[in-house]
Each structure stands twice: as C-alpha cells, then as structure tokens.
Backbone of each chain as ProteinMPNN parsed JSONL, in Angstrom:
{"seq_chain_A": "EDQVTQSPEALRLQEGESSSLNCSYTVSGLRGLFWYRQDPGKGPEFLFTLYSAGEEKEKERLKATLTKKESFLHITAPKPEDSATYLCAVQPRGTDKLIFGTGTRLQVFP", "coords_chain_A": {"N_chain_A": [[11.368, 114.177, 21.38], [10.921, 115.296, 18.053], [12.595, 113.858, 15.307], [14.963, 113.321, 12.656], [17.019, 111.057, 11.002], [19.493, 110.446, 8.66], [21.089, 108.017, 6.592], [23.549, 106.44, 4.435], [25.915, 109.175, 5.192], [27.272, 109.916, 2.936], [27.512, 108.569, -0.357], [28.989, 106.661, -2.815], [28.573, 105.567, -6.039], [28.909, 103.309, -8.773], [27.924, 103.885, -12.116], [24.832, 102.393, -12.84], [24.883, 100.747, -10.632], [22.854, 99.645, -8.239], [21.274, 100.876, -5.208], [20.348, 101.74, -1.776], [19.002, 104.408, 0.183], [18.713, 105.467, 3.543], [16.242, 106.63, 5.854], [15.623, 107.314, 9.038], [13.184, 107.895, 11.519], [11.801, 109.643, 14.334], [8.808, 110.577, 15.633], [6.062, 112.313, 17.039], [3.569, 111.927, 15.948], [2.836, 110.966, 12.714], [2.353, 113.016, 9.974], [3.123, 113.207, 7.358], [5.748, 112.005, 5.197], [8.519, 113.16, 3.435], [10.471, 113.196, 0.471], [13.178, 114.878, -0.938], [15.223, 116.222, -3.528], [18.368, 117.795, -3.672], [20.393, 119.941, -5.402], [23.761, 121.297, -5.556], [23.889, 124.505, -4.097], [21.258, 125.056, -4.701], [17.606, 125.048, -4.313], [15.593, 122.678, -2.391], [14.175, 120.053, -4.293], [11.078, 118.705, -4.91], [10.306, 115.26, -4.53], [8.833, 112.876, -3.542], [5.867, 112.139, -1.572], [4.935, 110.384, 1.302], [2.487, 108.735, 3.252], [1.567, 106.676, 4.945], [2.47, 103.625, 6.655], [3.77, 101.046, 4.654], [3.207, 102.159, 2.277], [4.217, 102.946, -1.079], [6.075, 104.753, -3.527], [6.905, 105.583, -6.894], [9.241, 106.861, -9.281], [10.659, 107.165, -12.247], [13.929, 106.118, -11.921], [13.792, 105.958, -9.223], [12.482, 104.842, -6.101], [10.391, 105.099, -3.371], [9.832, 103.982, -0.056], [7.905, 103.242, 2.925], [7.968, 102.611, 6.404], [6.88, 102.113, 9.837], [8.927, 103.248, 11.237], [10.96, 104.034, 9.545], [12.121, 105.174, 6.323], [12.894, 104.282, 2.975], [14.872, 105.155, 0.19], [15.117, 103.876, -2.821], [17.445, 103.401, -5.373], [17.592, 102.548, -8.618], [19.755, 101.226, -10.973], [21.447, 103.67, -11.26], [22.284, 106.854, -12.817], [24.854, 109.196, -13.829], [23.607, 111.734, -13.704], [21.921, 111.51, -11.572], [23.31, 112.233, -9.402], [23.406, 114.018, -6.437], [22.267, 115.675, -3.415], [20.155, 113.921, -1.288], [17.323, 114.586, 0.476], [15.452, 113.882, 3.389], [12.37, 114.473, 4.98], [10.135, 115.01, 7.711], [6.742, 115.609, 8.545], [5.228, 116.452, 11.357], [2.179, 115.464, 12.997], [-0.376, 117.892, 13.373], [1.094, 120.146, 12.844], [2.57, 122.47, 10.494], [5.161, 122.518, 9.741], [8.205, 121.268, 8.251], [10.542, 118.844, 9.236], [13.81, 118.35, 8.711], [16.285, 115.894, 7.716], [19.9, 115.512, 7.671], [20.66, 114.731, 5.188], [21.711, 112.655, 2.369], [24.56, 112.507, 0.521], [24.882, 111.779, -2.732], [26.965, 110.36, -5.145], [27.379, 109.497, -8.447], [29.29, 107.652, -10.582], [30.523, 107.491, -13.952]], "CA_chain_A": [[11.617, 115.225, 20.384], [10.849, 114.832, 16.667], [13.966, 113.783, 14.798], [15.192, 112.586, 11.405], [18.426, 110.674, 10.817], [19.703, 109.834, 7.362], [22.35, 107.297, 6.396], [24.814, 107.007, 4.912], [26.092, 110.607, 4.924], [27.712, 110.019, 1.549], [27.463, 107.287, -1.066], [29.57, 106.709, -4.148], [28.137, 104.409, -6.808], [29.221, 103.224, -10.195], [26.712, 103.947, -12.942], [24.187, 101.09, -12.948], [24.977, 100.007, -9.358], [21.676, 100.002, -7.44], [21.498, 100.985, -3.764], [19.248, 102.341, -1.011], [19.29, 105.421, 1.185], [17.837, 105.255, 4.689], [15.778, 107.761, 6.651], [14.964, 106.87, 10.27], [12.534, 109.05, 12.133], [10.953, 109.55, 15.521], [7.875, 111.696, 15.573], [4.929, 112.06, 17.924], [2.506, 111.408, 15.076], [3.322, 111.335, 11.382], [1.377, 113.515, 9.011], [3.664, 112.851, 6.056], [7.205, 111.94, 5.041], [8.821, 113.752, 2.142], [11.806, 113.098, -0.086], [13.568, 115.965, -1.841], [16.567, 116.212, -4.107], [18.966, 119.13, -3.631], [21.662, 120.131, -6.099], [24.566, 122.306, -4.852], [23.498, 125.904, -4.24], [19.874, 125.172, -5.163], [16.587, 124.7, -3.346], [15.107, 121.3, -2.446], [13.226, 119.744, -5.371], [10.183, 117.665, -4.402], [10.28, 113.959, -5.199], [7.735, 112.01, -3.104], [5.221, 112.214, -0.269], [4.389, 109.114, 1.793], [1.629, 109.059, 4.391], [1.317, 105.596, 5.901], [3.338, 102.455, 6.555], [3.415, 100.155, 3.557], [3.03, 102.925, 1.043], [5.365, 103.026, -1.977], [5.909, 105.653, -4.671], [7.991, 105.405, -7.86], [9.413, 107.865, -10.333], [11.841, 106.805, -13.033], [14.829, 105.152, -11.281], [13.646, 106.116, -7.775], [11.314, 104.256, -5.442], [10.391, 105.392, -1.938], [8.979, 103.117, 0.749], [7.719, 103.76, 4.281], [7.524, 101.772, 7.503], [6.524, 102.939, 10.991], [10.103, 103.867, 11.843], [11.937, 104.495, 8.577], [11.795, 105.21, 4.9], [14.017, 103.998, 2.103], [14.838, 105.634, -1.194], [15.863, 102.904, -3.62], [17.87, 103.939, -6.663], [17.865, 101.413, -9.501], [20.598, 101.542, -12.142], [21.618, 105.122, -11.291], [23.082, 107.514, -13.84], [25.58, 110.351, -13.249], [22.708, 112.866, -13.447], [21.246, 111.302, -10.288], [24.192, 112.764, -8.352], [22.772, 115.13, -5.716], [21.981, 115.338, -2.02], [18.767, 113.525, -1.119], [16.849, 115.001, 1.791], [14.227, 113.313, 3.932], [11.752, 115.383, 5.948], [8.865, 114.567, 8.262], [5.798, 116.63, 8.982], [4.475, 115.892, 12.479], [0.75, 115.768, 13.049], [-0.698, 119.12, 14.097], [2.01, 121.228, 12.487], [2.835, 122.639, 9.061], [6.595, 122.564, 9.46], [8.961, 120.081, 7.891], [11.78, 118.62, 9.976], [14.706, 117.713, 7.752], [17.535, 115.243, 8.072], [21.086, 116.165, 7.11], [20.785, 114.356, 3.792], [22.726, 111.725, 1.858], [25.189, 113.044, -0.695], [25.087, 110.678, -3.67], [27.778, 110.607, -6.344], [27.336, 108.375, -9.378], [30.394, 107.788, -11.538], [30.323, 106.726, -15.204]], "C_chain_A": [[11.585, 114.619, 18.977], [12.224, 114.924, 16.018], [14.037, 112.94, 13.536], [16.679, 112.316, 11.26], [18.563, 109.969, 9.479], [21.054, 109.148, 7.296], [22.356, 106.624, 5.026], [24.882, 108.514, 4.665], [26.457, 110.82, 3.468], [27.767, 108.635, 0.936], [28.017, 107.489, -2.471], [29.181, 105.435, -4.877], [28.68, 104.48, -8.226], [27.897, 103.312, -10.95], [26.139, 102.538, -13.085], [24.167, 100.279, -11.663], [23.843, 100.466, -8.433], [22.005, 100.045, -5.955], [20.285, 101.625, -3.103], [19.782, 103.353, -0.015], [18.257, 105.273, 2.302], [17.474, 106.559, 5.379], [15.038, 107.193, 7.856], [14.351, 108.082, 10.956], [11.861, 108.673, 13.447], [10.096, 110.801, 15.531], [6.658, 111.321, 16.407], [3.728, 111.516, 17.159], [2.856, 111.865, 13.678], [2.173, 111.802, 10.501], [1.822, 113.133, 7.6], [5.175, 112.796, 6.093], [7.524, 112.319, 3.605], [10.264, 113.466, 1.753], [12.011, 114.25, -1.068], [14.963, 115.67, -2.377], [17.107, 117.642, -4.05], [20.299, 119.124, -4.369], [22.424, 121.262, -5.416], [24.102, 123.728, -5.145], [22.08, 126.127, -4.689], [18.891, 124.821, -4.044], [16.18, 123.24, -3.455], [14.035, 121.13, -3.53], [12.392, 118.55, -4.926], [10.253, 116.396, -5.246], [9.004, 113.181, -4.834], [7.148, 112.473, -1.77], [4.671, 110.838, 0.06], [3.627, 109.401, 3.077], [1.503, 107.932, 5.416], [2.217, 104.408, 5.611], [2.826, 101.517, 5.467], [3.271, 100.856, 2.223], [4.328, 102.969, 0.241], [5.038, 104.013, -3.091], [7.121, 105.471, -5.583], [8.015, 106.534, -8.865], [10.733, 107.577, -11.023], [12.69, 105.789, -12.26], [14.688, 105.156, -9.75], [12.368, 105.467, -7.265], [11.437, 104.52, -3.952], [9.409, 104.48, -1.227], [8.944, 103.643, 2.177], [7.294, 102.643, 5.232], [7.201, 102.69, 8.682], [7.717, 103.672, 11.593], [11.077, 104.435, 10.83], [11.372, 104.5, 7.156], [13.072, 104.908, 4.128], [13.78, 104.66, 0.747], [15.744, 104.696, -1.987], [16.184, 103.538, -4.97], [18.312, 102.76, -7.523], [18.641, 101.897, -10.72], [20.835, 103.045, -12.277], [22.512, 105.589, -12.437], [23.806, 108.702, -13.193], [24.671, 111.534, -12.927], [21.868, 112.69, -12.177], [22.091, 111.807, -9.119], [23.577, 114.023, -7.755], [22.751, 114.747, -4.241], [20.49, 115.04, -1.911], [18.364, 113.778, 0.328], [15.547, 114.306, 2.139], [13.681, 114.309, 4.946], [10.45, 114.766, 6.45], [8.029, 115.779, 8.646], [4.983, 116.016, 10.12], [3.007, 116.295, 12.407], [0.525, 117.06, 13.828], [0.211, 120.283, 13.8], [2.177, 121.294, 10.98], [4.31, 122.45, 8.733], [7.13, 121.217, 9.024], [10.225, 120.042, 8.741], [12.678, 117.777, 9.083], [15.811, 116.923, 8.436], [18.688, 115.981, 7.404], [21.353, 115.771, 5.665], [21.833, 113.288, 3.526], [23.254, 112.303, 0.551], [25.557, 111.887, -1.594], [25.937, 111.141, -4.853], [27.753, 109.344, -7.191], [28.378, 108.611, -10.462], [30.146, 106.954, -12.777], [31.256, 105.518, -15.257]], "O_chain_A": [[12.157, 113.555, 18.743], [12.927, 115.925, 16.156], [13.284, 111.982, 13.362], [17.501, 113.226, 11.377], [17.842, 109.012, 9.194], [22.037, 109.624, 7.864], [21.298, 106.272, 4.506], [24.007, 109.072, 4.003], [26.013, 111.78, 2.839], [28.034, 107.649, 1.623], [27.574, 108.366, -3.213], [29.434, 104.337, -4.382], [28.879, 105.555, -8.79], [26.867, 102.854, -10.456], [26.866, 101.599, -13.411], [23.513, 99.239, -11.597], [23.891, 101.577, -7.905], [22.901, 99.342, -5.49], [19.322, 102.003, -3.771], [20.861, 103.184, 0.555], [17.086, 104.991, 2.049], [18.291, 107.475, 5.476], [13.943, 106.65, 7.711], [14.938, 109.164, 10.966], [11.415, 107.542, 13.64], [10.593, 111.924, 15.448], [6.272, 110.154, 16.471], [2.958, 110.72, 17.696], [3.147, 113.043, 13.472], [1.176, 111.105, 10.306], [1.0, 112.781, 6.754], [5.811, 113.455, 6.914], [6.874, 111.851, 2.67], [11.164, 113.489, 2.592], [11.155, 114.552, -1.899], [15.76, 114.967, -1.757], [16.382, 118.592, -4.347], [21.218, 118.391, -4.004], [21.81, 122.106, -4.762], [23.941, 124.109, -6.305], [21.709, 127.25, -5.027], [19.286, 124.359, -2.974], [16.392, 122.618, -4.496], [13.123, 121.946, -3.662], [12.94, 117.497, -4.601], [10.26, 116.436, -6.476], [8.194, 112.867, -5.706], [7.823, 113.104, -0.957], [4.028, 110.197, -0.772], [4.062, 110.21, 3.896], [1.35, 108.189, 6.61], [2.668, 104.207, 4.483], [1.632, 101.234, 5.369], [3.219, 100.218, 1.171], [5.414, 103.023, 0.817], [3.897, 104.109, -3.544], [8.231, 105.233, -5.108], [6.984, 107.086, -9.249], [11.8, 107.735, -10.43], [12.207, 104.694, -11.97], [15.402, 104.425, -9.065], [11.317, 105.532, -7.904], [12.458, 104.208, -3.339], [8.306, 104.229, -1.712], [9.827, 104.392, 2.596], [6.405, 101.847, 4.931], [7.244, 103.912, 8.543], [7.543, 104.61, 12.371], [11.939, 105.235, 11.192], [10.325, 103.927, 6.855], [14.176, 105.232, 4.565], [12.66, 104.717, 0.239], [16.967, 104.718, -1.845], [15.322, 104.127, -5.621], [19.277, 102.066, -7.202], [18.243, 102.842, -11.401], [20.469, 103.638, -13.292], [23.357, 104.853, -12.947], [23.407, 109.159, -12.122], [24.934, 112.266, -11.974], [21.18, 113.62, -11.756], [21.635, 111.807, -7.975], [23.266, 114.975, -8.471], [23.159, 113.649, -3.862], [19.66, 115.815, -2.385], [18.972, 113.263, 1.267], [14.657, 114.16, 1.301], [14.447, 114.923, 5.689], [9.749, 114.084, 5.703], [8.552, 116.828, 9.02], [4.138, 115.154, 9.879], [2.651, 117.324, 11.835], [1.18, 117.288, 14.845], [0.107, 121.322, 14.453], [1.958, 120.31, 10.274], [4.667, 122.244, 7.573], [6.589, 120.168, 9.373], [10.891, 121.058, 8.941], [12.35, 116.641, 8.742], [16.22, 117.223, 9.558], [18.483, 116.947, 6.67], [22.171, 116.394, 4.989], [22.722, 113.047, 4.343], [22.501, 112.553, -0.39], [26.442, 111.097, -1.265], [25.665, 112.169, -5.472], [28.069, 108.256, -6.71], [28.357, 109.624, -11.161], [29.624, 105.842, -12.688], [31.232, 104.761, -16.228]]}, "seq_chain_B": "EPEVTQTPSHQVTQMGQEVILRCVPISNHLYFYWYRQILGQKVEFLVSFYNNEISEKSEIFDDQFSVERPDGSNFTLKIRSTKLEDSAMYFCASSISTDTQYFGPGTRLTVL", "coords_chain_B": {"N_chain_B": [[5.935, 124.617, -16.111], [4.683, 125.759, -13.031], [6.627, 127.659, -10.657], [8.32, 128.467, -7.59], [9.75, 131.607, -7.079], [12.649, 133.541, -6.152], [14.152, 136.534, -4.962], [16.861, 138.72, -3.945], [19.303, 136.593, -5.66], [21.661, 136.495, -4.343], [22.668, 138.2, -1.489], [24.564, 140.644, 0.014], [25.45, 142.059, 3.076], [26.053, 144.473, 5.673], [26.762, 143.856, 9.106], [24.154, 144.499, 11.38], [22.576, 145.878, 9.616], [19.408, 146.193, 7.892], [17.652, 143.706, 6.057], [15.678, 142.655, 3.283], [14.178, 139.866, 2.039], [12.84, 138.496, -0.868], [10.033, 136.767, -2.27], [8.157, 135.01, -4.696], [5.48, 133.138, -4.487], [3.989, 130.053, -5.8], [1.202, 130.562, -7.909], [-1.517, 129.742, -7.218], [-1.271, 128.852, -4.671], [-1.736, 128.691, -1.101], [-0.476, 128.597, 1.317], [2.453, 129.602, 2.935], [5.992, 129.628, 3.454], [9.085, 130.067, 5.238], [12.379, 128.889, 5.287], [15.681, 128.13, 6.484], [19.133, 127.444, 5.651], [22.051, 126.897, 7.039], [25.431, 126.859, 5.991], [26.419, 123.618, 5.21], [24.743, 122.484, 7.05], [21.525, 121.302, 8.371], [18.374, 121.857, 6.672], [16.298, 124.261, 8.087], [13.234, 125.009, 9.677], [11.604, 128.156, 9.704], [9.219, 129.832, 9.69], [5.664, 129.73, 9.186], [2.894, 130.773, 7.154], [-0.375, 131.864, 6.727], [-3.42, 132.934, 5.368], [-2.912, 135.632, 5.749], [-1.602, 135.801, 8.193], [0.812, 134.761, 10.692], [1.116, 131.328, 11.156], [2.64, 129.476, 12.426], [5.771, 129.447, 14.154], [9.339, 129.101, 14.557], [11.826, 128.692, 17.188], [13.983, 130.081, 16.287], [12.969, 132.192, 14.889], [12.882, 135.068, 15.954], [12.279, 138.332, 17.471], [13.671, 139.855, 15.676], [13.007, 139.076, 13.178], [10.545, 139.285, 10.582], [7.561, 138.705, 8.677], [5.725, 139.248, 5.648], [2.951, 139.708, 3.48], [2.773, 141.68, 1.109], [1.276, 142.216, -1.152], [-0.799, 140.659, -3.672], [0.95, 138.797, -4.693], [3.6, 138.715, -3.737], [5.82, 137.563, -1.111], [7.46, 138.282, 1.775], [10.512, 138.231, 3.718], [11.809, 139.835, 6.435], [14.749, 140.877, 7.991], [15.638, 142.579, 10.74], [17.971, 143.676, 12.035], [20.807, 142.606, 11.082], [22.876, 139.798, 11.989], [26.101, 138.216, 12.261], [25.693, 135.48, 12.412], [23.384, 135.128, 10.991], [23.99, 134.598, 8.431], [23.344, 132.558, 5.725], [21.61, 130.226, 3.529], [18.452, 131.168, 2.446], [15.317, 129.85, 2.095], [12.265, 130.06, 0.417], [9.032, 128.624, 0.493], [6.03, 127.14, -0.831], [2.613, 125.959, -0.63], [-0.372, 124.252, -1.689], [-2.182, 123.131, 0.092], [-1.825, 122.151, 3.543], [0.435, 120.45, 2.99], [2.365, 118.961, 0.562], [5.257, 120.825, 0.103], [6.66, 123.247, -1.982], [9.751, 124.367, -2.992], [11.674, 127.382, -3.422], [14.563, 128.657, -5.289], [16.281, 129.831, -3.519], [17.904, 132.386, -1.486], [21.09, 133.532, -1.044], [22.398, 134.759, 1.831], [24.832, 136.865, 2.978], [26.453, 138.068, 5.73], [28.515, 140.6, 6.732]], "CA_chain_B": [[5.49, 124.238, -14.774], [4.835, 126.891, -12.098], [7.638, 127.462, -9.636], [8.56, 129.538, -6.632], [10.938, 132.401, -7.429], [13.178, 134.332, -5.044], [15.135, 137.566, -5.284], [17.904, 138.446, -4.939], [19.914, 135.274, -5.499], [22.72, 136.671, -3.357], [22.615, 139.493, -0.819], [25.656, 140.881, 0.951], [25.072, 143.191, 3.914], [26.876, 144.702, 6.857], [26.137, 143.539, 10.383], [23.323, 145.574, 11.909], [21.699, 146.424, 8.577], [18.155, 145.491, 7.621], [17.529, 143.118, 4.728], [14.379, 142.098, 2.911], [14.269, 138.815, 1.039], [11.55, 138.452, -1.558], [9.601, 135.478, -2.815], [6.862, 134.947, -5.365], [5.011, 131.748, -4.406], [3.179, 129.556, -6.912], [0.073, 131.497, -7.89], [-2.74, 129.281, -6.559], [-0.944, 128.319, -3.349], [-2.317, 129.47, -0.011], [0.37, 128.484, 2.5], [3.786, 130.093, 2.599], [6.965, 129.244, 4.471], [10.506, 130.374, 5.121], [13.346, 127.988, 5.903], [17.058, 128.535, 6.2], [20.13, 126.371, 5.695], [23.424, 127.339, 7.258], [26.326, 126.037, 5.177], [26.799, 122.317, 5.745], [23.807, 122.028, 8.084], [20.182, 120.922, 7.938], [17.353, 122.862, 6.382], [15.55, 124.506, 9.342], [11.993, 125.773, 9.561], [11.526, 129.449, 10.388], [7.885, 130.372, 9.905], [4.624, 129.448, 8.194], [2.022, 131.953, 7.002], [-1.618, 131.514, 6.037], [-4.538, 133.866, 5.574], [-2.334, 136.905, 6.195], [-1.012, 135.803, 9.529], [1.727, 133.681, 11.021], [0.423, 130.191, 11.75], [3.597, 128.779, 13.282], [7.144, 129.937, 14.023], [10.31, 128.361, 15.344], [12.572, 129.493, 18.173], [14.917, 130.946, 15.544], [12.205, 133.34, 14.39], [12.67, 135.974, 17.089], [11.755, 139.671, 17.156], [14.435, 140.448, 14.572], [12.436, 138.594, 11.935], [9.125, 139.501, 10.327], [7.126, 138.308, 7.342], [4.631, 140.063, 5.154], [2.482, 139.473, 2.117], [2.379, 143.064, 0.845], [0.299, 142.276, -2.238], [-1.325, 139.341, -3.987], [1.901, 137.846, -5.261], [4.89, 138.634, -3.048], [5.914, 137.149, 0.292], [8.794, 138.767, 2.137], [11.127, 137.991, 5.027], [12.658, 140.965, 6.821], [15.61, 140.739, 9.171], [15.769, 143.994, 11.116], [19.346, 144.042, 12.36], [21.465, 141.331, 10.803], [24.042, 139.355, 12.765], [26.968, 137.327, 11.491], [25.111, 134.128, 12.396], [22.254, 135.067, 10.06], [24.498, 134.176, 7.119], [22.748, 131.263, 5.394], [20.67, 130.221, 2.392], [17.065, 131.296, 2.887], [14.415, 129.273, 1.113], [10.834, 130.253, 0.502], [8.271, 127.485, -0.016], [4.587, 127.347, -0.816], [1.817, 124.748, -0.819], [-1.814, 124.476, -1.866], [-2.743, 122.812, 1.398], [-0.716, 121.922, 4.483], [0.893, 119.165, 2.472], [3.639, 119.057, -0.155], [5.789, 122.172, -0.013], [7.542, 123.447, -3.132], [10.757, 125.317, -2.582], [12.341, 128.235, -4.384], [15.994, 128.409, -5.468], [17.021, 130.339, -2.372], [18.721, 133.611, -1.465], [22.264, 133.391, -0.172], [22.638, 135.978, 2.609], [26.16, 136.953, 3.594], [26.545, 139.194, 6.662], [29.939, 140.882, 6.996]], "C_chain_B": [[5.715, 125.4, -13.811], [5.915, 126.602, -11.064], [7.729, 128.681, -8.737], [9.817, 130.293, -7.073], [11.349, 133.249, -6.233], [14.175, 135.351, -5.572], [15.6, 138.259, -4.015], [18.443, 137.032, -4.761], [21.021, 135.335, -4.458], [22.635, 138.09, -2.803], [23.774, 139.578, 0.166], [25.309, 142.125, 1.755], [26.047, 143.316, 5.076], [26.078, 144.356, 8.101], [25.362, 144.75, 10.906], [22.377, 146.19, 10.887], [20.434, 145.578, 8.435], [18.198, 144.906, 6.21], [16.105, 142.623, 4.525], [14.604, 141.097, 1.791], [12.877, 138.62, 0.453], [11.294, 137.12, -2.224], [8.291, 135.7, -3.565], [6.437, 133.484, -5.341], [4.267, 131.334, -5.676], [1.78, 130.159, -6.793], [-1.176, 131.0, -7.172], [-2.481, 128.673, -5.178], [-1.407, 129.27, -2.257], [-1.437, 129.508, 1.238], [1.796, 128.821, 2.101], [4.72, 129.87, 3.778], [8.319, 129.879, 4.178], [11.304, 129.347, 5.903], [14.724, 128.595, 5.684], [17.977, 127.325, 6.316], [21.492, 127.014, 5.844], [24.343, 126.351, 6.546], [26.709, 124.748, 5.873], [25.842, 121.757, 6.785], [22.432, 121.705, 7.478], [19.373, 122.125, 7.477], [16.482, 123.004, 7.631], [14.329, 125.379, 9.077], [12.091, 127.091, 10.326], [10.088, 129.812, 10.716], [6.942, 129.868, 8.822], [3.577, 130.552, 8.265], [0.815, 131.549, 6.2], [-2.666, 132.554, 6.354], [-4.053, 135.158, 6.228], [-1.879, 136.943, 7.642], [-0.087, 134.601, 9.723], [0.938, 132.554, 11.672], [1.352, 129.419, 12.684], [4.974, 129.415, 13.09], [8.056, 129.14, 14.936], [10.986, 129.297, 16.344], [13.545, 130.445, 17.486], [14.243, 132.256, 15.173], [11.878, 134.251, 15.558], [12.219, 137.351, 16.596], [12.51, 140.37, 16.029], [13.85, 140.098, 13.208], [10.977, 139.025, 11.819], [8.82, 139.053, 8.907], [5.906, 139.135, 6.963], [4.235, 139.582, 3.766], [1.92, 140.818, 1.667], [1.355, 143.22, -0.27], [-0.109, 140.85, -2.564], [-0.306, 138.335, -4.491], [3.182, 137.688, -4.462], [4.75, 138.187, -1.599], [7.329, 137.489, 0.722], [9.205, 138.339, 3.534], [12.038, 139.174, 5.309], [13.467, 140.571, 8.043], [16.012, 142.155, 9.543], [17.209, 144.431, 11.32], [20.179, 142.777, 12.241], [22.675, 141.087, 11.689], [24.875, 138.431, 11.873], [26.331, 135.943, 11.337], [23.842, 134.022, 11.549], [22.696, 134.666, 8.654], [24.045, 132.75, 6.838], [22.069, 131.383, 4.035], [19.268, 130.281, 2.984], [16.153, 130.815, 1.755], [12.977, 129.642, 1.438], [10.174, 128.993, -0.056], [6.789, 127.836, 0.005], [3.888, 126.018, -1.037], [0.348, 125.123, -0.973], [-2.528, 124.239, -0.549], [-1.56, 122.577, 2.331], [-0.087, 120.571, 4.18], [2.231, 119.396, 1.77], [4.041, 120.509, -0.353], [6.791, 122.22, -1.162], [8.467, 124.614, -2.827], [11.272, 126.154, -3.746], [13.834, 127.941, -4.437], [16.863, 128.968, -4.344], [17.674, 131.69, -2.598], [19.883, 133.351, -0.521], [22.517, 134.728, 0.517], [24.004, 135.887, 3.265], [26.208, 138.214, 4.433], [28.011, 139.393, 7.028], [30.131, 141.687, 8.282]], "O_chain_B": [[6.806, 125.969, -13.77], [6.102, 125.46, -10.645], [7.276, 129.772, -9.083], [10.831, 129.676, -7.402], [10.518, 133.629, -5.409], [14.938, 135.078, -6.498], [14.814, 138.385, -3.076], [18.074, 136.346, -3.808], [21.291, 134.35, -3.771], [22.542, 139.058, -3.558], [23.948, 138.717, 1.028], [24.914, 143.14, 1.182], [26.768, 142.375, 5.409], [24.862, 144.541, 8.141], [25.855, 145.877, 10.875], [21.474, 146.943, 11.253], [20.403, 144.406, 8.81], [18.715, 145.532, 5.285], [15.424, 142.228, 5.471], [15.145, 141.429, 0.737], [11.877, 138.584, 1.171], [12.213, 136.439, -2.679], [7.433, 136.469, -3.134], [6.976, 132.672, -6.094], [3.957, 132.172, -6.523], [1.237, 130.254, -5.692], [-1.854, 131.816, -6.547], [-3.367, 128.054, -4.59], [-1.465, 130.485, -2.449], [-1.63, 130.353, 2.112], [2.284, 128.381, 1.06], [4.31, 129.915, 4.937], [8.651, 130.185, 3.033], [10.954, 128.983, 7.025], [14.914, 129.453, 4.822], [17.661, 126.333, 6.973], [22.024, 127.602, 4.902], [24.065, 125.153, 6.505], [27.252, 124.762, 6.978], [26.084, 120.687, 7.343], [22.211, 121.817, 6.272], [19.657, 123.264, 7.849], [15.989, 122.014, 8.171], [14.398, 126.364, 8.342], [12.595, 127.136, 11.449], [9.758, 130.071, 11.873], [7.354, 129.61, 7.691], [3.397, 131.186, 9.305], [0.94, 130.965, 5.123], [-2.779, 133.002, 7.495], [-4.692, 135.7, 7.13], [-1.786, 138.014, 8.241], [-0.185, 133.588, 9.032], [0.185, 132.78, 12.619], [0.892, 128.781, 13.63], [5.305, 129.869, 11.995], [7.625, 128.579, 15.944], [10.758, 130.507, 16.352], [13.89, 131.491, 18.035], [14.884, 133.307, 15.149], [10.768, 134.231, 16.091], [11.827, 137.506, 15.439], [12.035, 141.369, 15.49], [14.159, 140.743, 12.206], [10.264, 139.12, 12.818], [9.699, 139.024, 8.045], [5.17, 139.641, 7.811], [5.066, 139.116, 2.986], [0.726, 141.073, 1.822], [0.648, 144.225, -0.335], [0.204, 139.929, -1.811], [-0.63, 137.166, -4.698], [3.799, 136.624, -4.504], [3.723, 138.397, -0.954], [8.293, 137.037, 0.104], [8.37, 138.116, 4.41], [12.932, 139.48, 4.52], [12.94, 140.006, 9.002], [16.651, 142.853, 8.756], [17.611, 145.476, 10.808], [20.252, 141.977, 13.174], [23.391, 142.008, 12.082], [24.393, 137.933, 10.855], [26.417, 135.319, 10.28], [23.285, 132.933, 11.408], [21.858, 134.423, 7.785], [24.326, 131.839, 7.617], [21.963, 132.469, 3.465], [18.94, 129.538, 3.909], [16.212, 131.304, 0.627], [12.536, 129.547, 2.583], [10.704, 128.368, -0.975], [6.351, 128.708, 0.755], [4.475, 125.071, -1.56], [-0.114, 126.148, -0.471], [-3.367, 125.035, -0.126], [-0.412, 122.786, 1.939], [-0.083, 119.668, 5.017], [3.137, 119.984, 2.36], [3.285, 121.314, -0.897], [7.653, 121.351, -1.294], [8.025, 125.701, -2.454], [11.306, 125.705, -4.892], [14.321, 127.073, -3.712], [18.039, 128.623, -4.231], [17.959, 132.088, -3.727], [19.693, 132.998, 0.643], [22.817, 135.721, -0.146], [24.291, 134.95, 4.01], [26.026, 139.314, 3.912], [28.665, 138.494, 7.557], [31.262, 142.006, 8.647]]}, "name": "protein", "num_of_chains": 2, "seq": "EDQVTQSPEALRLQEGESSSLNCSYTVSGLRGLFWYRQDPGKGPEFLFTLYSAGEEKEKERLKATLTKKESFLHITAPKPEDSATYLCAVQPRGTDKLIFGTGTRLQVFPEPEVTQTPSHQVTQMGQEVILRCVPISNHLYFYWYRQILGQKVEFLVSFYNNEISEKSEIFDDQFSVERPDGSNFTLKIRSTKLEDSAMYFCASSISTDTQYFGPGTRLTVL"}
C-alpha cells in the first residue's frame, strides 16, 4: 500500500537554528514527490516537486532533497514567518492523486 | 499571480441537507481535484476530473458525492445528503498537466 510518513510531528526551533524535516515513503512507482506549506485554516501552498533520486530544489531558506525511500526538507536559518505545517505528498505512477503525510508542525521562536 | 478560489469559506448545514461547494480553478488549467481534511487528520484525495469526466475517485467518493463543471470557469462538489462525518475542510485544486497541483483556500463544512 502506498504510504507517506513524516517526522517529527512537531518541531520547535530558535530563530536561526537550522534543521531538517523527514518524509519517508513507500510507493509502487514514484511519479513525483511534493512539498507544501500549510498555515492554520488555509489550503496547502506549493513549494517543490521532485521527480528522481538525487534531485534537489531550493527556494530562499528551504532546500528539498530526494532519495529512493525518503525526502528531506532542510530549513536554513529559519525565521518566525517560516512557522507552519509542512506537508509531503507522493503521486504514484499511473494516478493523478496525491497521497499526503500528516505533516510536521514547525514553530520558530524569535 | 493566478490562484484557485473557493466559495463559501464556511458552510453550516443540517444533517441530511444537500450542499454545493464551489471552486474557480486557475484559468488555463485542465485538471481539477477535490480533497478533504478532517480536523487534525491528513489531506485525503476525493476525486479528479478531466475533459468533463471523472478520471479517478477514492473510496470516500461514494454515491452521495458528485462533481460538475457547469461552465467554463466553475467546478463544483455536491454532497447530496450530508452526514455528521462529512464535516471537514474541502480543498479544490487544479493543474495544467497531471503534475503540480495548486490548492484553493478551502471551504470549512460543518454538519450539525
């Protein structure tokens, strides 16, 4: 069964304290892996798409990487405005649907 | 920047009533989706729609649910007879191809 597991469930960081969020997945064939940011009461906001192992994408303080079994979202020198829930989703080959993990709730304190 | 819009932002209904949730996808997108998120749980896929027909649906999307693209801009989700367990945030998404999906802000459905 296709599955996505994210860890940790919650992460508290001091402003400027870099860290990584993990997304482990099992899927019959990977079409793409997606990272989204979700603020409370809002819809998921697209961050990155990764397609193959070894691929990396960067945007401001965020960098996403992909291996055959997991993806990492690295946050460098986070700011309080980076506080949100970060969602990982996989799109299995042969389907349009996204399968989401439960997310990592990130809080960054000044 | 173009974005997906949804109305209403919050809908309160009585159990057994019909509701219609509305979405305006990004204008040049061809693929449309509905997802839902029960409070504190994962975002779950409901249905995908392309070329005026359902291309895929989940087990959640039973006979109580239907989707429609009534005109060139709107995409709707109808729940025929709401149940308490239908209470959730409902998200519409759209994509140019079967690739990156862009989500709307959601409609919070509360069934009393």
